[in-house]
N, C-alpha and C positions, 0 to 999 in steps of 0.2 A: 631640296637642297637646304634650305633655310634652317628646319626643325633637326635634320640630321646632324647640322654643323654644331649646334647649340648643345644636341643629347652630348655629340662627341666632349665638346668642351667641359659640361657638366661632368663628364666620365672622369676627365683629368682631373678635374679640381676636387672630386671624392676619392681619388688616388693620392693626392698630395695632402688632403686633408687627414686621411687615415695614414700614411708614412711621418708626416709632421706629429703626429701624436703619440707613435712610436718612439721616434725620435728623440723630443722632448722630455718623454718620461726618464730616459738614459742620463745616467750622471756621468759627466764625460771623465771626473777625477778616478772613478772607478772602474772604469768601460774596461775591457781587456784589450791590450797589446800582445797578446802573443800571438805567434805564426801561424798559420791557418793551414799551415800542409801541403801547402800548392809547389812552393820552389822547390829546387834539388837541393839536397844537402850538400855545401859546398866542401864539408869535408870528406864527401866521395864521390862527387863529381870533380874531374880535373879538369876538364874543357872550359873553353868562355862561354860566358853567357850574359844574356841582354834579356830585362823582362821589363814589362810596364805593364804596372797595375793599377785599379781605380776602387773605389771604395765610396759607401754613401755617406755626404760630409756630417759635420757633426751639428747636434741640433735641428730646429727646423729648417736650417739648409740642406737637409738631406734628404727631404722630402722632391728635392726639385732639382738637385744635383749629385756629381760626384766630386772627391778628389784625386788626383790623378799623382803617381809617382814613377821613377825611372829606376831600376835596381840594375847594377851590374858586378860581374864577376871576371876578372881577367884569368886566362890560363894559369893552372896551380896554385889560384888563391885561393884560400882558407875559410872566406867570408864575403860577405855583398855588401857593396857601398851603394847608397840609396841618395838619389839627388830628386829635391823636392821645394817647393816654396810653400813656406809658413807665414798664413797672413798676421798672425799676432805679432810676429818679432818684426815686421814694416812699421804696426801700429804702434808701436813701442821705442820706434827709431832707429831699429837696427835693417841688416840686409835680411831678404826674404828666402833667397837660395840656401837651403841648408844641403851639405853632402857629406853624409858620414856612415860610419858602420853599423848596419842594425839588419834583420832580417829581410829580407825580400817581400815576402809576405805577410807583412805584420799588420795585424787587425789594426783599422783606423778608430779608434775611441768604441772598439764593440763590434765597429760594422764590416762584415767578412770582404774580403778583396776579389775582385775578379781578374783576369788575367787578359789583357789587350794584346800584347807582344810576347812573341817566345823565341830569340834566336842564340843559335849556338854552334860551336864548331871552331875550326883555325884561323878562319876569318871575321872573326867577332871582335878578335882584339884590337884590330883596327878601326873599330866602329867602337868600341869602347874610347878611343881616344878621342876621336871626335865627337861623342856626346860631353865628354868633359869639358872641351874644348866650348863646345856652344852654350853647355850650363854656366861656364865661369865668365862668357861672354853676354848672358843675358839682359837686355838693355832696361827692364823694369826692374832690377833688383831692390831698388829703394822705392818702388811706387807700388803700391796694391790696392786692388775695387773689387770688392766681392761681386757686384756688377756692373757692367759687364766684363770688366776685368780692368787690367791686368792682375789675372790672380796664379792658382797653382795649375790651372789646366792651359792656361795662354803659355805659363813655363814649359811644358810636358811640349806641347803642340809648335814651340818655337824651335826648342831642339830636334822636333821630330822634321821639320821643315830643313834644318841642317843637318840633318843626318838622314836622306831620304831611304835611304840601306833597311831603315827600322820599317817602312811600307805600313805606317803605325794607322790604322783607324778607331780614332774616337770615337766613343758613343756621344750621341745627341744629348745625354745627361753630363756630359764635361762642357758645360757652361763657361764658357770665357776661352774655347777652344779656339775660334772665329775670330780675336779680338787680335788683329795683325801687330805686328811689333815695327818700331823703328817708323811709324805714322804712315806704314803702307797701305792702299786700298785695292790693290789687286797683288795677289802672293799666290804661291805656291798651296796646294792643299798639304795638311800635314802628312800624308801618307806618300808624299811627292811623285803621286801617280797622277794628279789631274791640276787644276787653279781653280780660287775662289776670290770673289768680291765680296768685301766685306766693308761696311762703314762705323767702325768704332765696335765691330762686334753685337750692334745691333738692328742690321738688316744687312743680308746677301745672299748669297746663291754660290755653291760649290758644287764642282762636278770632278768627279776622279775615280779610276779602275778599281780603285780598293774602297771608298768610299760609296760610289755613284751617285745619286742627286741628292743635294740636300738645301732646304730653303731654310735663311735665319729669319727671326722675326720678334725682335725685342730679345734675343738672346734665346729664344725657344727655335730647336731645330724640329724642322721634319723632314723625312725623307725618305728614299727605297734605294736599297740596294740590289740590283738584278743579279750580281753576281751569285749569292748564298739565299735571293728571294728575302731577305730582310727590310723589315719596317721600322721607319726609325721614328720615335714620338718622343715629345717632352714628356719629364717627368718618370713615364713610364719606363721608358731606354730602347733597347734595339728586341725585336722580335721576329725572329727567325728558326727555322726549323733545326738549325746545328749551331754550337755552341761558336763565337769569334774566330777562336783559336781550338784549333783539333790536337795540336801536337804541335812542337817544337820544329823551327824551320831551321834546318840545319844549312850552314853556309858552307861550301868548298874554300880552299886555303886560295885566297886571294880573289875571290869570285864575285864577293858582294852580291852575290843572288842566291835564293836557298833553293834546293834540290826537292 
């Protein structure tokens, strides 16, 4: 058992080293910020849309974790609005929460985004209003910590807890998602389908219908989701036979639940 554990740790470290070497070699100033072609064209799709994305962080940080953001498009809107936290803004004395008009699936300084949630339909406009309220009320707008938080993933997880209709299952590489806001030790899981215990994002456990079971040790998340047979590992992320999002979850008007 001991040898197997050390082999597993060595494997994760090796993967981190490989990812870090690739990330550090990229120049963020010239890295692509082009759309990835995942999001629907807002000029064509008229229905309301909410999507949550994540992409590997810039530089060496990308070896360990992702940066996440929320993109929304109300009914008949011709553009997406993106909600995210930008750490360097806080470091320079500004506010971390950024709400602006941009492509939903824009590459994160060269890193290809991955889709974590996709909601559409007439019931989504109400969800967008809740997202906006939760984002503007984020309690750590002037505070940022790369590890264990609060960071960009803490922000997205906070919004998700305030808007459980998202049923958001964030990946284990979203370091900071378990940093509970408002000094809480026990709170709802980001998906709203379970509960979690967390000590400042450094040590905790989570159980939810969407996430399965997760254990957080020093910000590194290990878990298993029996619903889709997904293994969750730090650095590597989610390993499963099917993608996390197989297609948009369409909401019926006023239902708040997907079909």
